VOBA-1610 file (N, C-alpha, C; in pm, whole numbers, padded with zeros to 5 digits, always signed):
BEGIN
Unk-07760+01724+06267Unk-07778+01795+06146Unk-07651+01877+06111Unk-07597+01929+06207Unk-07463+02011+06196Unk-07360+01914+06150Unk-07351+01790+06206Unk-07237+01704+06164Unk-07256+01664+06028Unk-07387+01628+05980Unk-07399+01599+05844Unk-07356+01699+05742Unk-07379+01835+05788Unk-07346+01944+05706Unk-07192+01948+05685Unk-07130+01922+05802Unk-06976+01920+05818Unk-06924+01817+05723Unk-06976+01684+05736Unk-06944+01579+05654Unk-06945+01594+05505Unk-07062+01658+05478Unk-07089+01693+05331Unk-06985+01795+05282Unk-06961+01887+05363Unk-06850+01987+05320Unk-06726+01934+05306Unk-06690+01836+05390Unk-06567+01766+05369Unk-06550+01668+05243Unk-06657+01616+05227Unk-06660+01525+05103Unk-06655+01602+04978Unk-06727+01716+04978Unk-06710+01818+04865Unk-06568+01859+04849Unk-06506+01890+04961Unk-06370+01931+04946Unk-06287+01819+04905Unk-06310+01712+04952Unk-06213+01584+04903Unk-06249+01570+04759Unk-06365+01583+04709Unk-06405+01569+04571Unk-06326+01671+04482Unk-06324+01790+04523Unk-06244+01893+04460Unk-06092+01866+04462Unk-06049+01814+04579Unk-05912+01765+04578Unk-05875+01660+04472Unk-05973+01572+04469Unk-05957+01449+04359Unk-05954+01506+04222Unk-06041+01610+04211Unk-06052+01669+04064Unk-05920+01742+04043Unk-05862+01815+04141Unk-05740+01880+04111Unk-05632+01781+04095Unk-05622+01661+04168Unk-05530+01567+04169Unk-05532+01503+04011Unk-05652+01478+03970Unk-05672+01438+03826Unk-05627+01526+03720Unk-05639+01656+03753Unk-05597+01760+03667Unk-05437+01759+03664Unk-05391+01742+03792Unk-05238+01742+03798Unk-05183+01617+03737Unk-05247+01504+03750Unk-05184+01389+03681Unk-05196+01400+03532Unk-05304+01459+03489Unk-05315+01479+03344Unk-05203+01569+03285Unk-05173+01675+03364Unk-05051+01759+03334Unk-04937+01696+03331Unk-04921+01609+03440Unk-04791+01550+03458Unk-04768+01452+03337Unk-04882+01381+03295Unk-04872+01288+03185Unk-04833+01359+03068Unk-04888+01463+03054Unk-04856+01568+02925Unk-04717+01606+02922Unk-04662+01635+03038Unk-04519+01666+03060Unk-04436+01561+03031Unk-04464+01456+03083Unk-04386+01327+03055Unk-04378+01293+02909Unk-04491+01310+02823Unk-04504+01291+02687Unk-04409+01389+02630Unk-04408+01510+02667Unk-04315+01613+02613Unk-04170+01567+02644Unk-04138+01523+02759Unk-04009+01484+02801Unk-03962+01372+02709Unk-04046+01274+02693Unk-04031+01156+02608Unk-03989+01204+02466Unk-04064+01295+02408Unk-04051+01344+02277Unk-03919+01412+02276Unk-03884+01499+02384Unk-03758+01568+02378Unk-03639+01472+02378Unk-03652+01366+02463Unk-03549+01273+02482Unk-03530+01206+02342Unk-03645+01179+02271Unk-03636+01108+02145Unk-03553+01208+02039Unk-03590+01333+02059Unk-03517+01439+01948Unk-03375+01437+01990Unk-03336+01443+02134Unk-03197+01446+02161Unk-03129+01323+02111Unk-03192+01207+02122Unk-03129+01073+02075Unk-03103+01078+01932Unk-03212+01120+01861Unk-03199+01141+01699Unk-03071+01236+01682Unk-03064+01347+01755Unk-02963+01445+01724Unk-02831+01384+01746Unk-02808+01314+01865Unk-02681+01255+01896Unk-02652+01151+01793Unk-02746+01086+01734Unk-02721+00983+01632Unk-02669+01042+01509Unk-02733+01160+01464Unk-02685+01231+01354Unk-02559+01294+01378Unk-02529+01328+01495Unk-02399+01404+01536Unk-02278+01280+01527Unk-02307+01179+01573Unk-02212+01066+01569Unk-02154+01027+01428Unk-02247+01059+01319Unk-02207+01010+01182Unk-02160+01137+01109Unk-02158+01262+01175Unk-02119+01372+01112Unk-01967+01406+01149Unk-01906+01498+01060Unk-01768+01532+01087Unk-01751+01614+01225Unk-01853+01682+01264Unk-01852+01747+01391Unk-01815+01657+01508Unk-01845+01520+01504Unk-01818+01437+01610Unk-01673+01407+01620Unk-01602+01441+01510Unk-01459+01417+01537Unk-01379+01533+01591Unk-01446+01636+01626Unk-01394+01747+01703Unk-01415+01741+01859Unk-01311+01793+01929Unk-01313+01793+02076Unk-01323+01930+02113Unk-01433+01994+02181Unk-01445+02122+02214Unk-01429+02143+02373Unk-01359+02245+02399Unk-01332+02267+02556Unk-01391+02398+02582Unk-01466+02416+02687Unk-01529+02550+02719Unk-01411+02642+02757Unk-01431+02780+02713Unk-01327+02875+02727Unk-01286+02886+02878Unk-01385+02867+02978Unk-01370+02881+03118Unk-01282+02763+03164Unk-01260+02669+03100Unk-01189+02551+03145Unk-01053+02546+03083Unk-00999+02637+02991Unk-00882+02629+02918Unk-00761+02670+03007Unk-00789+02734+03112Unk-00676+02791+03200Unk-00683+02751+03331Unk-00764+02630+03371Unk-00748+02583+03510Unk-00621+02510+03522Unk-00594+02452+03655Unk-00481+02390+03677Unk-00477+02250+03617Unk-00587+02188+03609Unk-00591+02050+03545Unk-00559+02051+03407Unk-00598+02148+03333Unk-00574+02173+03181Unk-00412+02188+03164Unk-00367+02280+03259Unk-00214+02318+03255Unk-00138+02190+03257Unk-00185+02098+03338Unk-00108+01961+03340Unk-00124+01887+03224Unk-00226+01894+03146Unk-00249+01832+03014Unk-00148+01899+02913Unk-00155+02025+02922Unk-00070+02115+02845Unk+00090+02062+02872Unk+00121+02046+02977Unk+00266+02026+03003Unk+00295+01888+02958Unk+00203+01780+02946Unk+00229+01662+02901Unk+00237+01647+02748Unk+00147+01718+02682Unk+00133+01694+02538Unk+00192+01823+02455Unk+00238+01926+02523Unk+00282+02037+02446Unk+00410+02090+02501Unk+00485+02152+02410Unk+00617+02213+02461Unk+00589+02335+02551Unk+00698+02386+02621Unk+00696+02482+02717Unk+00638+02617+02664Unk+00660+02640+02518Unk+00614+02774+02456Unk+00487+02747+02387Unk+00425+02638+02406Unk+00297+02590+02362Unk+00293+02588+02215Unk+00395+02592+02137Unk+00406+02611+01990Unk+00414+02449+01922Unk+00447+02357+02014Unk+00462+02224+01963Unk+00371+02129+02040Unk+00292+02045+01964Unk+00189+01959+02020Unk+00219+01815+01971Unk+00223+01712+02081Unk+00249+01580+02042Unk+00124+01504+02078Unk+00072+01427+01979Unk-00051+01337+01986Unk-00014+01204+01976Unk-00031+01122+02063Unk-00022+00972+02054Unk-00127+00901+01978Unk-00108+00812+01896Unk-00197+00734+01816Unk-00166+00593+01819Unk-00246+00508+01876Unk-00221+00367+01871Unk-00299+00292+01767Unk-00235+00242+01675Unk-00320+00154+01553Unk-00360+00019+01611Unk-00459-00017+01542Unk-00523-00148+01576Unk-00446-00262+01512Unk-00367-00236+01405Unk-00295-00333+01332Unk-00153-00337+01359Unk-00085-00441+01310Unk+00056-00446+01334Unk+00132-00331+01275Unk+00215-00275+01350Unk+00290-00142+01314Unk+00377-00175+01190Unk+00408-00289+01167Unk+00498-00325+01061Unk+00429-00362+00939Unk+00307-00386+00926Unk+00226-00439+00821Unk+00192-00332+00713Unk+00133-00373+00600Unk+00102-00289+00490Unk-00026-00216+00530Unk-00106-00267+00615Unk-00231-00186+00656Unk-00188-00062+00741Unk-00073-00082+00836Unk-00040+00022+00906Unk+00032+00142+00818Unk+00095+00104+00719Unk+00141+00212+00623Unk+00036+00278+00565Unk-00080+00204+00518Unk-00182+00275+00468Unk-00254+00364+00556Unk-00261+00334+00683Unk-00333+00389+00788Unk-00249+00529+00818Unk-00124+00525+00814Unk-00036+00629+00847Unk-00043+00738+00740Unk-00048+00694+00605Unk-00051+00775+00488Unk-00200+00840+00507Unk-00299+00774+00535Unk-00428+00849+00523Unk-00442+00931+00645Unk-00392+00897+00764Unk-00386+00983+00878Unk-00316+01122+00863Unk-00198+01111+00774Unk-00128+01223+00755Unk-00196+01325+00663Unk-00263+01261+00552Unk-00329+01346+00448Unk-00460+01414+00520Unk-00530+01320+00598Unk-00658+01384+00675Unk-00620+01492+00773Unk-00509+01479+00841Unk-00472+01588+00929Unk-00418+01714+00863Unk-00345+01695+00763Unk-00308+01818+00684Unk-00439+01880+00630Unk-00529+01813+00566Unk-00647+01869+00509Unk-00733+01931+00609Unk-00742+01876+00739Unk-00829+01933+00832Unk-00769+02073+00890Unk-00634+02080+00904Unk-00562+02189+00954Unk-00581+02307+00861Unk-00589+02292+00725Unk-00609+02391+00637Unk-00738+02484+00655Unk-00831+02413+00726Unk-00950+02504+00745Unk-00951+02561+00888Unk-00848+02569+00962Unk-00836+02626+01093Unk-00729+02736+01078Unk-00705+02799+01203Unk-00590+02913+01205Unk-00458+02839+01216Unk-00429+02715+01208Unk-00330+02639+01212Unk-00292+02596+01065Unk-00326+02656+00973Unk-00319+02605+00829Unk-00160+02624+00789Unk-00081+02698+00864Unk+00061+02702+00822Unk+00144+02613+00925Unk+00078+02538+01009Unk+00144+02457+01094Unk+00213+02333+01008Unk+00326+02282+01066Unk+00404+02173+01009Unk+00357+02038+01077Unk+00314+01942+00995Unk+00264+01808+01039Unk+00382+01709+01024Unk+00415+01659+01128Unk+00528+01553+01141Unk+00484+01420+01203Unk+00485+01309+01143Unk+00430+01181+01199Unk+00557+01090+01227Unk+00570+01044+01342Unk+00689+00969+01373Unk+00646+00827+01417Unk+00733+00739+01457Unk+00703+00601+01497Unk+00745+00496+01406Unk+00740+00371+01419Unk+00785+00263+01342Unk+00700+00266+01213Unk+00568+00283+01222Unk+00491+00272+01089Unk+00542+00400+01015Unk+00559+00502+01054Unk+00590+00626+00979Unk+00734+00612+00921Unk+00829+00541+00982Unk+00962+00509+00926Unk+00937+00412+00816Unk+00844+00321+00815Unk+00821+00227+00713Unk+00766+00316+00592Unk+00678+00399+00625Unk+00630+00490+00505Unk+00743+00546+00445Unk+00836+00615+00504Unk+00933+00691+00464Unk+01044+00589+00374Unk+01056+00482+00420Unk+01136+00366+00358Unk+01068+00336+00232Unk+00942+00303+00247Unk+00868+00289+00116Unk+00865+00384+00009Unk+00858+00504+00052Unk+00862+00613-00048Unk+00997+00625-00107Unk+01094+00605-00032Unk+01239+00630-00065Unk+01272+00504-00173Unk+01232+00392-00133Unk+01252+00276-00218Unk+01182+00291-00344Unk+01055+00349-00344Unk+00966+00357-00467Unk+01048+00451-00566Unk+01079+00575-00499Unk+01150+00673-00601Unk+01291+00620-00651Unk+01372+00563-00559Unk+01492+00500-00607Unk+01459+00391-00725Unk+01369+00317-00696Unk+01345+00212-00785Unk+01301+00261-00925Unk+01222+00347-00936Unk+01176+00403-01065Unk+01293+00473-01135Unk+01368+00543-01053Unk+01480+00621-01112Unk+01602+00517-01166Unk+01614+00422-01090Unk+01719+00316-01139Unk+01657+00237-01248Unk+01523+00203-01250Unk+01463+00135-01368Unk+01460+00214-01490Unk+01446+00341-01482Unk+01462+00440-01588Unk+01591+00434-01662Unk+01699+00447-01570Unk+01837+00462-01615Unk+01875+00342-01667Unk+01852+00225-01606Unk+01894+00085-01654Unk+01820+00055-01794Unk+01695+00098-01801Unk+01628+00063-01922Unk+01691+00140-02049Unk+01719+00263-02024Unk+01771+00352-02136Unk+01914+00303-02165Unk+01995+00267-02068Unk+02137+00213-02106Unk+02128+00082-02164Unk+02026-00018-02120Unk+02005-00131-02184Unk+01958-00130-02330Unk+01869-00043-02355Unk+01815-00011-02480Unk+01935+00038-02586Unk+02025+00120-02540Unk+02125+00159-02637Unk+02224+00057-02661Unk+02255-00038-02544Unk+02346-00132-02577Unk+02295-00250-02679Unk+02152-00277-02642Unk+02092-00373-02741Unk+02077-00326-02874Unk+02053-00187-02897Unk+02048-00129-03039Unk+02178-00166-03104Unk+02288-00170-03033Unk+02418-00192-03095Unk+02439-00324-03138Unk+02388-00420-03046Unk+02415-00551-03070Unk+02317-00624-03184Unk+02190-00562-03174Unk+02083-00620-03252Unk+02065-00548-03380Unk+02137-00436-03407Unk+02099-00347-03520Unk+01962-00330-03565Unk+01883-00297-03451Unk+01742-00286-03457Unk+01688-00190-03347Unk+01571-00153-03364Unk+01503-00052-03267Unk+01395-00144-03189Unk+01315-00214-03279Unk+01209-00292-03220Unk+01265-00408-03145Unk+01358-00471-03178Unk+01413-00583-03100Unk+01448-00539-02945Unk+01518-00445-02924Unk+01561-00395-02785Unk+01434-00354-02704Unk+01326-00303-02774Unk+01199-00263-02702Unk+01140-00394-02651Unk+01131-00491-02756Unk+01067-00622-02715Unk+01136-00700-02603Unk+01271-00688-02617Unk+01346-00761-02516Unk+01333-00681-02357Unk+01330-00554-02364Unk+01319-00466-02236Unk+01172-00505-02188Unk+01067-00530-02279Unk+00926-00550-02224Unk+00939-00690-02173Unk+00996-00780-02230Unk+01001-00919-02182Unk+01066-00926-02041Unk+01179-00857-02023Unk+01242-00853-01899Unk+01155-00788-01795Unk+01090-00679-01838Unk+00997-00616-01727Unk+00879-00714-01692Unk+00831-00789-01797Unk+00729-00875-01750Unk+00775-00999-01666Unk+00892-01044-01708Unk+00955-01138-01615Unk+00966-01100-01470Unk+00998-00967-01447Unk+01037-00900-01323Unk+00905-00911-01249Unk+00798-00843-01304Unk+00682-00823-01237Unk+00604-00962-01211Unk+00615-01049-01295Unk+00564-01188-01261Unk+00637-01243-01142Unk+00778-01239-01147Unk+00858-01305-01034Unk+00833-01247-00908Unk+00825-01093-00910Unk+00800-01025-00768Unk+00669-01054-00718Unk+00563-01067-00814Unk+00424-01092-00755Unk+00413-01240-00713Unk+00486-01331-00772Unk+00485-01473-00724Unk+00556-01483-00577Unk+00662-01397-00573Unk+00736-01397-00447Unk+00652-01328-00327Unk+00584-01221-00365Unk+00490-01163-00268Unk+00374-01255-00218Unk+00331-01345-00314Unk+00227-01449-00280Unk+00294-01554-00178Unk+00415-01606-00224Unk+00473-01704-00140Unk+00518-01642-00007Unk+00565-01529+00003Unk+00596-01454+00134Unk+00470-01457+00220Unk+00350-01420+00169Unk+00242-01415+00250Unk+00182-01555+00294Unk+00189-01645+00196Unk+00127-01775+00203Unk+00209-01858+00306Unk+00349-01867+00283Unk+00437-01966+00348Unk+00551-01908+00450Unk+00569-01775+00432Unk+00657-01725+00521Unk+00614-01635+00636Unk+00464-01638+00630Unk+00405-01578+00731Unk+00458-01424+00766Unk+00474-01351+00640Unk+00515-01218+00648Unk+00404-01142+00554Unk+00361-01016+00608Unk+00248-00953+00540Unk+00290-00865+00419Unk+00414-00853+00391Unk+00477-00778+00275Unk+00606-00809+00249Unk+00642-00766+00128Unk+00789-00773+00090Unk+00874-00667+00159Unk+00993-00710+00183Unk+01085-00594+00243Unk+01102-00481+00157Unk+01125-00371+00211Unk+01121-00242+00128Unk+01230-00245+00021Unk+01338-00323+00029Unk+01453-00322-00065Unk+01440-00444-00156Unk+01355-00540-00142Unk+01341-00650-00221Unk+01308-00623-00370Unk+01217-00541-00397Unk+01202-00518-00545Unk+01313-00439-00616Unk+01391-00359-00539Unk+01504-00304-00588Unk+01613-00397-00633Unk+01658-00472-00535Unk+01755-00576-00572Unk+01719-00678-00674Unk+01597-00715-00664Unk+01549-00812-00758Unk+01531-00778-00891Unk+01484-00651-00918Unk+01495-00591-01052Unk+01638-00578-01131Unk+01749-00545-01036Unk+01866-00528-01083Unk+01921-00662-01121Unk+01904-00764-01040Unk+01953-00907-01070Unk+01879-00958-01189Unk+01757-00955-01205Unk+01687-01024-01318Unk+01716-00954-01448Unk+01716-00819-01446Unk+01733-00744-01568Unk+01882-00765-01616Unk+01970-00760-01523Unk+02117-00786-01563Unk+02137-00917-01616Unk+02076-01028-01552Unk+02107-01161-01615Unk+02020-01184-01738Unk+01904-01120-01747Unk+01831-01129-01875Unk+01891-01057-01989Unk+01952-00945-01972Unk+02027-00867-02067Unk+02137-00944-02113Unk+02229-01018-02034Unk+02335-01093-02069Unk+02294-01210-02152Unk+02180-01287-02122Unk+02132-01379-02189Unk+02090-01335-02342Unk+02022-01225-02334Unk+01981-01174-02479Unk+02098-01128-02567Unk+02198-01064-02494Unk+02327-01036-02568Unk+02394-01163-02627Unk+02407-01273-02546Unk+02479-01393-02589Unk+02409-01450-02704Unk+02264-01450-02690Unk+02189-01514-02793Unk+02193-01426-02916Unk+02192-01302-02931Unk+02199-01217-03040Unk+02333-01233-03106Unk+02437-01232-03015Unk+02575-01256-03092Unk+02588-01392-03150Unk+02532-01492-03090Unk+02533-01631-03146Unk+02453-01620-03284Unk+02340-01551-03288Unk+02266-01538-03394Unk+02340-01467-03505Unk+02414-01368-03472Unk+02487-01294-03584Unk+02595-01385-03641Unk+02656-01470-03549Unk+02754-01565-03596Unk+02695-01666-03691Unk+02568-01707-03655Unk+02504-01798-03750Unk+02462-01750-03884Unk+02449-01615-03880Unk+02407-01545-04000Unk+02536-01535-04085Unk+02647-01513-04049Unk+02772-01515-04107Unk+02818-01636-04166Unk+02822-01747-04071Unk+02866-01870-04120Unk+02771-01947-04219Unk+02642-01948-04190Unk+02561-02031-04271Unk+02428-01946-04308Unk+02434-01852-04376Unk+02315-01770-04394Unk+02192-01845-04430Unk+02083-01830-04357Unk+01967-01907-04381Unk+01861-01793-04349Unk+01733-01838-04334Unk+01627-01747-04280Unk+01660-01702-04150Unk+01620-01579-04101Unk+01648-01544-03960Unk+01587-01627-03863Unk+01461-01685-03894Unk+01395-01775-03803Unk+01484-01895-03776Unk+01533-01965-03882Unk+01622-02072-03859Unk+01750-02046-03787Unk+01815-01946-03813Unk+01933-01900-03748Unk+01916-01864-03599Unk+01808-01806-03554Unk+01771-01776-03411Unk+01751-01906-03349Unk+01693-01995-03401Unk+01656-02138-03353Unk+01796-02214-03313Unk+01894-02187-03443Unk+02010-02259-03418Unk+02093-02201-03286Unk+02086-02052-03289Unk+02144-01994-03182Unk+02109-02024-03044Unk+01964-02038-03020Unk+01907-02072-02907Unk+01952-02213-02858Unk+01954-02308-02957Unk+02002-02438-02923Unk+02155-02439-02866Unk+02239-02364-02940Unk+02375-02368-02902Unk+02405-02289-02769Unk+02321-02185-02750Unk+02346-02104-02619Unk+02260-02154-02511Unk+02154-02237-02541Unk+02069-02285-02449Unk+02134-02377-02332Unk+02216-02461-02374Unk+02291-02545-02278Unk+02372-02483-02166Unk+02456-02388-02231Unk+02534-02284-02147Unk+02442-02214-02049Unk+02335-02149-02095Unk+02237-02082-02016Unk+02183-02164-01919Unk+02135-02272-01955Unk+02073-02374-01858Unk+02160-02401-01736Unk+02290-02437-01786Unk+02391-02464-01675Unk+02403-02356-01578Unk+02406-02221-01631Unk+02422-02100-01561Unk+02312-02081-01476Unk+02178-02110-01520Unk+02067-02087-01434Unk+02065-02192-01318Unk+02105-02312-01350Unk+02104-02414-01236Unk+02216-02374-01122Unk+02323-02320-01176Unk+02433-02281-01072Unk+02393-02159-01006Unk+02336-02048-01084Unk+02288-01938-00997Unk+02170-01951-00905Unk+02086-02046-00955Unk+01960-02081-00863Unk+02012-02155-00746Unk+02112-02242-00754Unk+02169-02309-00628Unk+02242-02207-00543Unk+02298-02100-00595Unk+02368-02000-00527Unk+02276-01918-00455Unk+02175-01872-00506Unk+02075-01805-00454Unk+01998-01878-00346Unk+01971-02001-00371Unk+01899-02090-00281Unk+01967-02110-00146Unk+02105-02096-00156Unk+02181-02095-00041Unk+02155-01970+00071Unk+02099-01868+00010Unk+02063-01759+00087Unk+01942-01778+00176Unk+01852-01877+00137Unk+01724-01900+00199Unk+01742-01937+00337Unk+01837-02030+00380Unk+01853-02053+00535Unk+01915-01947+00611Unk+01946-01836+00560Unk+02008-01731+00640Unk+01920-01672+00742Unk+01783-01674+00715Unk+01706-01629+00811Unk+01669-01474+00794Unk+01751-01409+00705Unk+01716-01269+00675Unk+01615-01248+00570Unk+01506-01196+00607Unk+01394-01189+00504Unk+01413-01128+00375Unk+01493-01031+00365Unk+01521-00958+00238Unk+01602-01065+00152Unk+01707-01122+00209Unk+01784-01219+00127Unk+01688-01338+00078Unk+01606-01382+00159Unk+01517-01503+00116Unk+01413-01455+00020Unk+01376-01330+00030Unk+01280-01279-00079Unk+01345-01269-00212Unk+01463-01204-00203Unk+01535-01171-00323Unk+01578-01313-00384Unk+01629-01403-00312Unk+01665-01530-00353Unk+01537-01597-00434Unk+01423-01609-00377Unk+01307-01673-00440Unk+01270-01600-00565Unk+01273-01453-00562Unk+01234-01390-00688Unk+01333-01415-00790Unk+01466-01404-00755Unk+01564-01439-00863Unk+01549-01573-00933Unk+01526-01680-00848Unk+01511-01815-00888Unk+01405-01828-00981Unk+01290-01764-00945Unk+01159-01762-01036Unk+01194-01685-01159Unk+01267-01573-01142Unk+01296-01490-01259Unk+01389-01568-01361Unk+01481-01651-01309Unk+01574-01721-01397Unk+01502-01826-01473Unk+01413-01884-01402Unk+01322-02008-01471Unk+01253-01941-01578Unk+01178-01821-01556Unk+01099-01769-01653Unk+01178-01715-01771Unk+01302-01668-01740Unk+01387-01626-01850Unk+01442-01736-01946Unk+01468-01856-01885Unk+01511-01965-01952Unk+01402-02020-02051Unk+01271-02006-02006Unk+01180-02048-02097Unk+01108-01945-02181Unk+01117-01826-02145Unk+01049-01717-02214Unk+01135-01646-02329Unk+01254-01631-02276Unk+01334-01562-02382Unk+01357-01620-02524Unk+01396-01763-02527Unk+01403-01828-02638Unk+01297-01820-02736Unk+01157-01824-02663Unk+01047-01826-02740Unk+01017-01700-02798Unk+01012-01583-02714Unk+00979-01457-02760Unk+01085-01392-02843Unk+01203-01433-02831Unk+01297-01370-02932Unk+01294-01427-03061Unk+01256-01553-03083Unk+01225-01610-03203Unk+01119-01526-03284Unk+01016-01513-03203Unk+00894-01422-03260Unk+00946-01279-03291Unk+01032-01225-03209Unk+01079-01089-03229Unk+01173-01090-03351Unk+01250-01191-03378Unk+01326-01200-03497Unk+01244-01199-03624Unk+01132-01273-03609Unk+01052-01280-03735Unk+00973-01143-03765Unk+00942-01077-03632Unk+00869-00946-03651Unk+00989-00847-03711Unk+01113-00852-03660Unk+01207-00746-03701Unk+01267-00768-03825Unk+01307-00882-03859Unk+01373-00903-03979Unk+01289-00978-04090Unk+01175-01039-04050Unk+01099-01101-04145Unk+01156-01256-04167Unk+01080-01321-04238Unk+01112-01481-04258Unk+01168-01497-04393Unk+01223-01382-04463Unk+01282-01400-04598Unk+01415-01461-04600Unk+01448-01546-04704Unk+01578-01584-04709Unk+01689-01476-04740Unk+01805-01518-04678Unk+01921-01418-04690Unk+02029-01493-04748Unk+02024-01574-04854Unk+02113-01643-04911Unk+02229-01564-04974Unk+02360-01624-04979Unk+02466-01538-05044Unk+02431-01552-05200
//
């Protein structure tokens, strides 16, 4: 009887332990559910953080700023007085490509903009390397090009006003030359990318091409207008007829000059110097366009400028 009582007590004790175990498992399940919910919240937070501007910042605890390992980092990337910091950026693209130039420009602007919101707002930002040098050359070439284009256009306008006795005619001639230049340089850029396996034009190609095409086009225009004035003096007819006669008389000489100049510039292509090759291609295209475009458009300009009226003696 005593043994049954003891067994019953033990069974009751085990039952209570099972109940406690069940309660503990229920509590553990609830805790795991809370942990899972917390992990989900952390994952969601990290996902939002990855797409926010805060993810672009690198924060170091204050306690770690002055340990020996950080001093080694400082010595590697900063000057002895800690006033100059060097950061190495490796681009994913070819450093000589147009994409690298765009990346360097964007990187410089972003860095300057971000520093303005910190206590380093007065710091000087300098970007070096091959891509940065290409950016400087591009900016220099662009500023020099537009300055040269403005000066040349003004001088050409004044010279053409003297020879054409008109204001509209020089404006139309200059617009034709500019259209020829932009067409030739665009075609050269396409040829360079498609056939010469180069991602962009050399920085000085547009500058030299503009000088060549405009100078040759102005010479052709002056020769044509001088011949037109001779035709007007010798056998005065309508301006349209006289400009046609002048174009026919000058056309043969100009065509011969175009062939000779094209051959001369074509001789630069085997040089292997990319700038010379691009300038040669652009000038040859420009000469062909000038040979076909100027006689056509100048006939129309004559009609717009002087009209189609007869100027008989």
